[in-house]
C-alpha positions in Angstrom: 3.1 34.9 -3.8 0.2 35.7 -1.5 -0.3 33.5 1.6 -3.5 31.9 -0.1 -1.5 30.8 -3.1 1.2 29.3 -1.0 -1.4 27.3 0.9 -3.0 26.1 -2.5 0.3 25.1 -3.9 1.1 23.2 -0.6 -2.3 21.5 -0.7 -1.9 20.2 -4.3 -1.9 16.4 -4.6 1.3 14.8 -5.6 0.5 12.3 -8.2 3.9 11.4 -9.3 5.3 8.0 -8.5 8.4 8.0 -6.3 10.2 4.6 -6.7 8.6 2.6 -9.4 11.1 4.2 -11.8 14.0 2.7 -10.0 12.5 -0.5 -9.0 10.2 -2.9 -10.9 6.5 -3.5 -9.9 7.6 -6.8 -8.4 10.0 -4.8 -6.0 7.3 -2.5 -5.0 4.7 -5.0 -3.9 6.8 -7.6 -1.9 4.0 -10.1 -0.8 0.4 -10.2 0.1 -0.5 -10.3 3.9 -2.7 -13.2 4.5 -4.2 -13.4 7.9 -7.8 -14.2 9.5 -8.5 -10.5 9.5 -7.3 -9.7 5.9 -9.3 -12.6 4.7 -12.5 -11.3 6.2 -11.9 -8.0 4.6 -11.3 -9.5 1.2 -14.8 -11.3 1.5 -16.7 -8.4 3.1 -15.2 -5.1 1.8 -13.0 -6.2 -1.1 -9.9 -4.8 0.6 -6.5 -6.6 0.0 -3.3 -6.1 2.1 0.2 -6.2 0.8 3.6 -5.7 2.3 5.4 -3.0 0.2 8.8 -1.4 -0.2 9.6 1.1 2.4 10.2 3.8 -0.1 6.9 3.3 -2.0 4.0 5.7 -1.8 0.3 5.4 -2.9 0.9 6.1 -6.6 3.6 3.6 -6.8 1.3 0.8 -5.2 -1.6 1.7 -7.4 0.7 1.4 -10.7 2.3 -1.8 -9.4 -1.2 -3.5 -8.6 -2.5 -2.3 -11.9 0.5 -3.9 -13.7 0.7 -7.0 -11.7 -3.1 -8.1 -11.2 -4.7 -6.1 -14.1 -7.2 -4.5 -11.9 -7.9 -0.8 -11.2 -7.7 0.0 -7.4 -10.5 2.7 -6.1 -8.2 3.7 -3.3 -4.7 2.8 -1.6 -4.0 3.4 2.2 -0.5 3.1 3.5 0.4 2.2 6.9 3.8 2.2 8.7 4.2 -0.7 11.2 6.7 0.3 13.7 9.6 -1.7 15.2 8.7 -3.3 18.5 12.1 -3.9 20.3 13.5 -6.3 22.7 12.4 -4.8 26.1 11.6 -7.7 28.0 10.1 -9.5 25.0 10.5 -12.8 23.5 9.2 -11.9 20.1 10.3 -9.0 18.0 8.3 -7.2 15.3 10.4 -5.5 12.7 9.3 -2.4 10.9 7.6 -2.6 7.5 5.2 -0.7 5.4 1.6 -2.2 4.6 -0.8 -1.0 1.7 -4.5 -1.6 1.9 -5.9 -1.7 -1.6 -9.6 -1.3 -2.2 -11.1 -2.6 -5.5 -14.3 -2.2 -7.1 -17.2 -4.6 -6.3 -16.8 -6.7 -9.6 -13.0 -6.9 -9.4 -11.1 -9.7 -7.5 -7.4 -10.6 -7.0 -6.6 -14.3 -6.8 -3.7 -14.7 -4.3 -2.8 -18.3 -4.9 -3.9 -20.4 -1.9 
């Protein structure tokens, strides 16, 4: 294998889901994150935020959103929120994984409230 072929093989996109085979779509998407910022994102840019399973990747989240809400996401971005410990702090933020899902202009998700 030449160096160019090695780079091309490494750059291939991984489109296989990782955890959706082990966990149901209800276990991948834990709950929607609803704050003032996410509400403004929903209205203006049609982006929805969800707390997701720690082992989930973009493909898992995309399949779970399609199954649960019957919409087709254009893109999925994943963010790892890190743990903020107890060093001279009253409040502690636990670590979690967040997914920001962008939908098409005509699609919407009803979140309940």
